[in-house]
N, C-alpha and C positions, 0 to 999 in steps of 0.2 A: 495136048495143051493143058496147063493147070486150070482148075476151076478158078473163078474170079469173084471177088467180093469187095465192096468199097473199103471196108475197115476190117483188118485182122487184129484181134485182141489176144494177147498172151496172158493167161491167168484168170481164173474164175473166182477170185476173191470179191469183196464188195466193190472195189474200184472197177475191175473189168466187167462185172455183171451190171453194175449201175450204168457204166458207159454204154454198153450194148442196149440197155433198156431205154435210156434217154435218146440215143440215136434212132432207135426203132420208132419212137414216138414222133420223130421228124421225118420218117420215111427212109432212113438210111440203114441199109442192111449191114450186118457184121457177122463174123464167126469168132467164137471164143474157144481157145485151146487151153486145156488144163491138164497138168501132169498127174494129178491125183484122181481118185475115184469120186463120184458124186457123194457117196456115203461119207467119205473122209471129209470132203469140203463142208458138208452140212453138219458135221459133228464137232468141228473145231471150236473150242471155247475161247473167246476173245473178249475184249473190252466191250462195254455197252453204254457209255455215257454219250448221248447225242446232243449237240448244240441245236438251237432252234433253226438255223439255216440248213442243217442236215435233215432235220425232220421235214422242213418245207420242201427240200429237194426230193426226198423219198416220196412225199405225198404227190408232188408234181409228176413224178415218174410213174404214178399209178400203183405204188406198192405200199401205201400208207394205211390201208384199212386195218390190218391186224395191229400195227403200231399204235394207231389211235385207240384201239380197244384195250390193248395189254400194256402199252408203255406207261411207266410210272413217272409222272412229272414231279420234279423236285424244285423247291424254291430256296434252297440253301444247302450248305455243307457245314460240318462241325470240325473244328480243329481242337485237338487235345495235346496238351504239353504240361509237364509237371503234374500238378493235380488240378489244373484248370481246364475248362472247356469253353470254347468261344464259337458261336454260330455266325457264319458269314451269311447274312440275310440278303438274298438277291432282290427281294421285293422292295426293300428300302434303299439298297445301294445301287441297283441297276433296274429300275422299275420296268415291268413288262418283259423281262428277259429271264429265262430259266433253262433247265436242262431236262432231258427225258432219259430215263434208264430203260434200255431195250437192247438185249444182247446182240452182238454182231452176228452170232450164229443164226438168230432169227431174221436179221436183215438179209443174210445170204439165202436162207430158205425162201423168203418172200420173193427175192429177185430170181432165183432159179425157177420157181413156180411160174412167175410171170413170163419169163423167157420161153419156157417150154409150152406155155399156153398160147403163145403168139401165133396166130394162123398165117400172118404175113411173113414170118421169118423163113429164110432159105433152109433147105434140107441140110441137116447136119450142122446147124448154126451153133450148137453147144456141144463141144467134144471133150469128153473126160478120158483120162488114162492115155494121154498122148506122150510121146517121148522124142528125144533127139530133135528138138525144135531148132531150126536154123533159119537165118534171114540172108537173102542174097539180093543184089540189085540196088542197094541203098544209095550209092553215089549217082546212079543213073535215074533214080526215081522209078525204076521198074521193079517194084518190090515183090518178092516171092518168098512165102513162108513154106519151108519143107518140114515135115513131121512124120512120125510113125505112129500108127494106131492099129491095134490088133495084128501086128506083124506086117502091115502093109504100109509102104512108103507113099506119101501123098504130097501134093504141092497145091498152094493156094496163092494166086496172084492178088495183090491188094493195092489200092491207091494210097492207103495209109496203114501203118502198123503202130499199135500202142502196147507198150510193155507194162502190164499190171501184175507181174509175177513175183512181187515181193523182194525182200532183201537178198534172198538166196537164188533168185531167178537168173535166167540167161540174158534177158533183153538188155540190161544195162551194159553188158559186154559187147554189144553191137555198135556202140558209139565209138568213133575214132579216138584212140587213146590220146592223141596229141591235143584234142579239143576239150578234154574232160578235166575237171577239178573235183576232187572228193575231199570232204571234211568229216572227221570222225572223232568222237570222244567216248571213252568207255569209263563208266563209274566203277568204283572199287567195291561194289555190292550188287546183288541180284534180288529178284523177287521170287518167293515161293507162292504160287497161286493155288487157291483151294476153292473147289465148288462143293457145297454141303447142302444136304436135304434138311434144311432147318429154316424156319421163318426168321426173317431179319429181326435183329434186336434193336434196330433204330429205323425211323422213317426216312432218314437221310444218310448220306455217306459220312463216315467218320474217318478222318485222317489223324493218326496219332503219332506224335514224336515221343519216343521213349528211350531211356538210356541204353536199353538192350537192342534198340533198332526200331525202324518204322513199322507201322501196321495200318492196314486199311480195311474197314468194314464196308462192304457194298452189298448189292442184292441183284437178283435176276428176275424174281417174281415173288408173290406172297409166300411161296413155299421153298424158294431156293435162295441161298445167300452165297456171296462171293467174298473171299478174304485174300489178303496179301500180307506176307511177312518179309521184311528185309533179312536176307541171308548172305553169307559169303559168296563171291562169284564161283561158279563151277560146283556149287552144292548139289549133292545127289538127293533128289526128292524121295527116293526109297529109304533114306536114312531118317525120314520124318514119319514116325508112326502117328496114328490118329490122336493118341493120348498126348504125344509131345506137341503136336500142332495146336490142339485145344489149350494145353497148358500155356504155351507161349502167347497165343492170342489173348487169353484171359489176362496174362501178366501185362501185356502192352496196351490193352484196350480198357480194362477195368480200373482206370485211374481216377474216375469220378465217383465220389461216395454215393453208394446206393444203386449204381448202375451195374447190371450183370449181363454177361454174354450168354445167349442160348447156344447150346451145342447139339450136335446130331450126327448122322452118318455122313462121312466124307465120300463123295462120288468120284472126284477127280483131283489130281494135284500135279504140279509141274513147276520147273524152275525156268525163269526167263532172265537173260542178261539185261542190264540197264545201260543203254548206249544212245548216242546221238549220231546221226549220219545224214549227210546231204551230198547229192550228186548234182553238179552243174556242168552244162545246161540240162534242161529237161526235154529238149527237142533238138534233133539234127535232121535237116531236110524233112523227109516224111515219116520219120520215126519219133515218137513221143513216149515219155514215161509218165506214170501217174501212181500215186500212193506209195507204198513201202518200197517199190522198186527204185524210187528217187530219194526217199527220205525216211528216217526213223527218228522218233522222238521218245524220250523217257516217258514211261506210262503214267507218271505221277499226275500230270495235267490232263489226262484222258483226251488226248488230241489226235492220236493216230488215225482212227477211222474218220474223224471230222476233217482232217487234212486231205485224206484220200477223196472224200466227197467233194471238197472244195476244188481239188484238181479237176475232177471229172465234170463238175458243173461248168468250169471255164472251158475245158477241152471240148465237151459236147457242143457248146454254143459256137466255138471257133470252127470246128469241123462242119457244123451245119452251115455256117456262113460260107465256107469254102465250097461245099457241094451245091448249095442253093443259088448262090450269086457269084461265085468265083472270088469272093473277097478273101484276101490274105491278112487283113488287119488283125483279126482275133488270133489266128495261128501264129503270126509274127510276135504278138505280145504274150503268148501263152507262158513261156518259160519264165520270163521276168516277173510276170504277175504272180505266178505260183510261188516263186522263190521269195518274193517279198513277204508273203504270208508265212512261208515255211520258217524263215529266219526269225520273224517275230514270235512265232509259236515256240521255236527252239529256245529263245531267250526266256520266255515265261516258264516253259516246262523244266528247264535247268534250274531256274530260280526256285521253283516250288520243290524240286527234288532236293536241292541243297538246304532248303528251309526245314525239311521234315526228316531227313535221313541222318543217321549218325555215322560219319566217316570213320573207318578204323584208324586213320592216321590223325584224327583231330585231337588236339591237346585240350587242356582244361579251359584255356582262354577262348578257343574257337567254339567250344560247346556253350560257354556262357554267352558269347556273342550271338550264337544261334538262338538261344532262348530269348535274348533281348529283341531279336528280329521278330520272333513269334509274338512277343508281348506287344511290340509296336503295331502289328496287325490287329490285335485285340483291343488296343487302346486308341488307335488313330483311325478315324473314319476314312481319311484319304488313303491310308495304306490298305484298309479292308476293301475299299472301292477298286483299287488297282488289281487286287487279287480277284475280286468278283467279276469285273468286266472282262478280264482275260479268261477266267474259268468258263463263263457262259459263252465266250467266243467272239471272234471278229464277225462282222456282218458279212453278207454275201459278196460285197465288193472288196473285202479285205481290210476294212477300217473298223475301229472300235465304234460301236453304235452309240 
């Protein structure tokens, strides 16, 4: 007979690990299956802009101690276009709301440490380097996860299975094809991401629209900076030498008289496509999706991790209601509630992407109109407020605070 666990989770990214942690705090056991090694999972560089509900959720999950010490609270962002710079001031536009810069890699490390330290967790509750994960029994609600680890085929019977295995994972394929709708849009550019061992040149994020393309100055710590450059889709990161990267970053960011970019050793670089994707629904019987397995947003609005946390916050409460009282209210509402937030965030992220990137196909008229839209944000309090309230994020219920 297969081993049994209340919840089987596929994927040890932030969504899967946070779900396991939140469930554990309600006394609900789970097993997390991850195809990569622990070392790989803990080393992946991802975004790190956290909305306040995300910070609150991580704190409530018991993994907010290091975040509170090392997270960098920001009260605004800067937009650059032409030779102008405009600060979107959260304190005046959306009082009491801000963002915290804390790398997704650090979030994952905190969650893994918490899960491994949990004395009440079942044996083998966090499995790395598993392969050939399959699901059976979906239509009969007799769910069994089959997987291979260390050459041994194993089975795990579950009351619920949650796919948190990202855009390239297997769990989305377990949904009946006839019941699925998928929506996708791919932008005609990509991002070259760079991690550098250099102190940030700004105390806040800088989003720069330049005729040569978009650039973003971010940070990970007082000693580490993160940068992004708009590049053609399919670009080879190896074609970008350190000298070329710094030259292009300086060109696109040093547009304000007197401001200079600090440079230093580049530690990592890679190219990521810019795309939108939504899978509907996010639940079928006792199978649910959360995070990137269900949706991808362009990175401009810094929403990917925050959407994953919002999914998990709803799902953990829904599953707790089901296990504790037998209530199906939360689980029945899960997909629709998540998708409402997802589409609102898609709209904002696409708007911000088009506002700041230079499309290769854009003619002179479109480029002037784009600059006019940026000028409107800098001149109109109402326009700046729309950007600010969306950037700091929807509240925990999914509404603008």
